[in-house]
Every structure is written in C-alpha cells, then in structure tokens.
C-alpha positions in Angstrom: 0.0 0.0 0.0 1.3 3.5 -0.7 1.9 5.8 2.2 0.2 9.1 3.0 0.8 11.9 5.4 -1.7 14.1 7.1 -0.6 17.8 7.5 -2.3 21.0 8.5 -1.4 24.7 8.0 -3.2 26.8 10.6 -6.0 24.2 10.6 -6.4 23.9 6.9 -5.7 20.2 6.5 -4.4 18.0 3.7 -3.7 14.4 2.6 -0.2 14.5 1.2 1.4 11.8 -1.0 4.8 11.3 -2.6 4.0 10.7 -6.3 7.4 11.4 -7.8 7.4 8.0 -9.5 3.9 8.6 -10.9 2.7 5.3 -9.4 -0.6 6.8 -8.2 -3.2 7.8 -10.8 -6.1 8.9 -8.6 -9.5 9.8 -10.1 -11.5 12.8 -9.1 -14.0 10.5 -7.3 -11.2 8.7 -5.4 -9.7 11.9 -4.2 -13.1 13.1 -3.1 -13.6 9.9 -1.1 -10.2 10.2 0.5 -11.0 13.8 1.6 -14.4 12.8 2.9 -14.3 13.0 6.7 -16.9 10.3 7.4 -15.6 7.6 5.0 -12.0 8.6 4.2 -8.9 10.1 5.7 -10.7 13.5 5.8 -9.1 16.7 4.5 -9.8 20.1 2.9 -7.7 18.8 -0.1 -5.0 16.5 -1.4 -1.4 17.5 -2.2 0.8 15.4 -4.5 4.6 15.7 -5.0 5.6 15.1 -8.6 8.8 15.7 -10.6 9.2 19.3 -11.9 8.8 19.9 -15.6 10.1 23.4 -16.1 13.2 23.9 -14.0 11.8 24.1 -10.4 12.8 21.6 -7.7 9.4 19.9 -7.5 5.9 20.1 -8.9 2.9 20.6 -6.6 -0.5 19.2 -7.6 -3.4 20.4 -5.5 -6.9 19.0 -5.5 -9.8 20.4 -3.6 -12.0 18.2 -1.4 -14.4 17.6 -4.3 -11.6 16.1 -6.3 -11.2 18.9 -8.7 -7.7 20.2 -9.4 -7.1 23.9 -8.4 -4.4 26.4 -9.4 -2.9 26.9 -6.0 -3.4 26.7 -2.2 -1.4 29.0 0.1 -1.6 26.9 3.2 -1.2 23.8 1.1 2.0 25.3 -0.4 3.5 25.8 3.1 2.7 22.2 4.0 4.1 21.1 0.6 7.3 23.0 1.3 7.8 21.4 4.6 6.9 17.9 3.2 9.5 18.1 0.4 12.0 19.3 3.0 11.1 16.1 5.0 11.6 14.0 1.8 15.0 15.7 1.4 16.2 14.8 4.9 15.4 18.2 6.4 18.5 19.6 4.5 16.8 22.4 2.6 16.9 26.1 3.5 14.6 26.9 0.6 12.9 25.3 -2.4 10.8 26.0 -5.4 7.9 24.2 -6.9 5.7 24.5 -9.9 1.9 25.1 -9.7 -0.7 25.9 -12.2 -0.6 29.5 -10.8 3.2 29.7 -11.4 6.5 28.8 -9.6 6.3 29.2 -5.8 9.3 29.7 -3.6 9.4 28.5 0.0 11.9 29.1 2.8 12.1 27.6 6.2 12.0 30.0 9.2 12.4 27.9 12.4 9.2 25.8 12.6 7.4 28.0 10.1 7.4 28.2 6.4 7.4 31.4 4.3 6.1 31.1 0.7 6.4 33.6 -2.1 3.1 33.9 -3.8 2.5 34.6 -7.5 1.8 38.3 -8.3 -1.8 39.3 -7.7 -4.0 40.2 -10.7 -7.6 40.9 -11.7 -8.1 43.3 -8.8 -11.5 45.0 -8.6 -12.6 47.3 -5.7 -16.0 48.5 -4.5 -18.3 46.4 -6.6 -21.9 46.6 -5.3 -23.4 43.1 -5.4 -26.6 41.6 -4.1 -25.7 38.7 -1.7 -28.5 36.8 0.0 -31.0 39.5 -0.6 -28.8 42.5 0.5 -26.4 44.7 -1.3 -22.8 44.5 -0.2 -19.6 46.2 -1.3 -17.4 43.4 -2.7 -13.8 43.5 -3.6 -11.9 40.9 -5.5 -8.4 39.8 -6.5 -6.7 36.7 -7.8 -3.8 35.7 -5.5 -3.2 32.4 -7.2 -6.9 31.5 -7.2 -9.8 34.0 -7.3 -11.1 35.6 -4.1 -13.9 37.9 -3.2 -13.5 40.1 0.0 -16.3 41.6 2.0 -15.8 43.7 5.2 -18.4 43.1 7.9 -19.3 44.5 11.3 -20.2 41.2 12.9 -17.8 38.5 11.8 -18.8 36.1 14.6 -22.5 36.3 13.9 -22.1 35.9 10.1 -24.0 33.0 8.5 -21.0 32.1 6.5 -22.6 29.1 4.6 -25.4 31.3 3.4 -23.2 34.4 2.6 -20.3 32.3 1.3 -22.4 30.3 -1.1 -24.2 33.4 -2.3 -20.8 35.0 -3.1 -19.1 31.9 -4.4 -21.9 31.3 -7.0 -22.7 34.9 -7.8 -23.1 35.5 -11.6 -20.5 38.2 -11.3 -17.8 35.5 -10.8 -19.3 33.0 -13.3 -18.5 30.6 -14.7 -15.6 29.5 -12.5 -16.9 31.0 -9.3 -14.8 32.4 -6.5 -13.6 31.8 -2.9 -15.4 34.1 -0.4 -13.7 35.9 2.5 -15.3 38.0 5.2 -13.1 40.5 7.2 -13.2 42.4 10.4 -10.5 45.0 11.3 -8.8 44.2 14.6 -6.4 47.2 14.7 -3.9 49.0 12.6 -2.2 46.4 10.4 -4.3 43.5 11.8 -7.4 41.8 10.5 -9.5 38.7 11.3 -11.1 36.7 8.5 -13.4 33.8 7.8 -13.3 32.0 4.5 -15.8 29.9 2.5 -13.7 27.9 0.0 -14.6 26.9 -3.5 -14.3 23.2 -3.9 -14.7 22.5 -0.2 -18.1 24.3 -0.4 -17.9 25.2 3.3 -15.9 27.3 5.8 -12.3 26.2 6.4 -10.2 27.1 9.4 -7.7 28.9 7.2 -7.0 29.8 3.6 -3.5 31.1 2.6 -4.4 32.7 -0.7 -7.5 34.2 1.0 -5.4 35.7 3.7 -3.2 37.3 1.0 -6.3 38.6 -0.8 -7.8 40.1 2.3 -4.5 41.7 3.4 -3.9 43.3 0.0 -7.4 44.7 -0.2 -7.2 46.0 3.4 -3.9 47.6 2.7 -5.1 49.5 -0.4 -8.5 50.6 1.1 -6.8 51.9 4.3 -3.4 52.9 2.9 -1.5 50.6 5.2 1.9 49.0 4.3 2.8 45.5 5.2 3.3 43.2 6.9 -0.3 42.6 7.8 -1.2 40.2 10.6 -4.2 37.9 9.8 -6.1 35.9 12.4 -8.0 33.0 10.9 -10.9 31.0 12.1 -8.6 28.3 13.6 -7.1 30.9 15.9 -3.6 31.2 14.3 -2.1 34.5 13.4 -0.2 34.5 10.1 1.8 37.3 8.4 1.3 38.6 4.8 4.3 40.6 3.5 4.4 42.6 0.3 5.8 45.6 -1.5 3.2 48.2 -2.5 3.6 50.9 -5.1 0.3 52.7 -5.2 -2.2 50.1 -6.3 0.4 47.7 -7.5 1.7 44.8 -5.3 4.8 42.6 -5.7 6.8 40.2 -3.6 3.7 38.9 -1.7 4.7 36.3 1.0 2.8 34.2 3.5 4.5 33.2 6.8 2.9 30.6 9.0 2.9 27.1 10.5 3.0 23.8 8.6 2.6 20.7 10.8 2.6 16.9 10.4 -0.5 15.3 12.1 -0.1 11.6 11.4 0.9 9.1 8.6 -0.5 5.8 7.4 -1.0 3.4 4.5 -3.4 4.4 1.8 -6.1 2.0 0.8 -7.3 3.4 -2.5 -11.1 3.5 -2.5 -12.9 1.6 -5.3 -15.6 3.4 -7.2 -18.7 1.4 -8.0 
C-alpha cells in the first residue's frame, strides 16, 4: 500500500502523497472519497509531489476536497514545502515548486514556512453586489486563485454558509466561481477573517491565498503598508508581507505554520 501523510497549515488540513514515481493515478472520485471526513482520511484537499517539468525543484499538484484540481493553495503550499524538506532529509533552506498558478518559492524559518506567492491580478474594488437579498460592497483579486473580499461588522454572527455560497456562486464571478472571504479589522495592520472555500463548499479554518487577498485589499483601502497580521478561524495569526507601489503589489509572501499530524498506509477506495 502507498503511504500518505496528514498535514495542516493553521487548521487547513491535507492528505499528502509522494508521487514522484507517478505510481498513483487517482481519479476525481477517489480523491473526493479520501478527503471525505466520514468515510475517508478527511481533509480540505490533497497534495501530491511530482517531478518538476520546467526547472523548479518539484511540482505541486493540489486537489480540492471535491476532487477537482485547483491552481494553488497557500496553506497547502506551506505544507508542501515542509513535506519536500522532509523528503530531502530536512536539509533544505529553501525550495521552489511548480503550480498551475506559477512557480512558488518556500523558505524555512524555524518551525514556520514562508512562501512567495505569484503576483496578484484581476483586482477590482468597491463592486456593489446583491448577496443573500442584501447589497454589499465586494472587492476581488486573484492571488493564485480568485477571491472575493467583504468587510463586515459582525464576523462572529455571520451566516458564512449562506453568505459564502451566495458570493461563491454569484453570476459576477461566473463561470468558475470564487472563494469568499469576510473580514473584520482588529487594529492598525491587523485583521481577522473567515473563508468559504470553493471546492470545499464550506468554511475552512484557514486559507492562505484568502489571507493574502484580504491583506492586500485591506492595505489598499486603508493605505497601510505590510506586513499585515491575519487571524484565521482556527485561531492562528499569520503574516502577509508585500511591497506596495500605489495600487500595484509585488513580492507577496505568507509566513505561518505547517505541521505533520499523522501518517499511514493508503487504501485506494474503489468506485462502484
């Protein structure tokens, strides 16, 4: 049986496999079953290590809990970085890996991992959209995957499944849809967020690219330079760094934990 590892980044959890020999060819349905919490290992997504194709050290394949492949995952990338360091005998100071969203760099800072995200694009501010029967001001940006950002007064009382689904499936973001983030300001340079993730179709305890999206939008709306501290639903505080030149952003980074939870042997589920 092939091995798997379970990892989490600030509560965002993943099944991780070493597929550098291409011995595993999982279907979308099999990945979804492995990620199902009642009948599988349980995870927000699956990470697979494969050989690089275009000059990086590794290739990262990321699949959401529904089995669909996604461009990138920030918390997944931190876990991926720590995992390939583990595969390399903990000898790496930094590494690079290919994703659909571009080449990602990771460096190891004590027990934490800092990743360099791809440059943000498709930024739109102050779009009035009707969500769940009410008009809200919605901002959006792609930080590797698309994200919508809504600032709210009562983050704890938010019906995130209702508001998240309304945002995720809004016609403005069709046909691919978007991830939905809701933000409360905690102080100068500090925000708290909750995220409804596309592909998981529910709230997750953390979302790395969502943290970056929220931090960049917050920075621009309030004219605040980085780094920005971001508290996620799982309670962890992560740090988004960046360089800002007016409304342009570069060198976006995400610093936070990446932890091993357990490991085991993978029984590949059969599909009737």
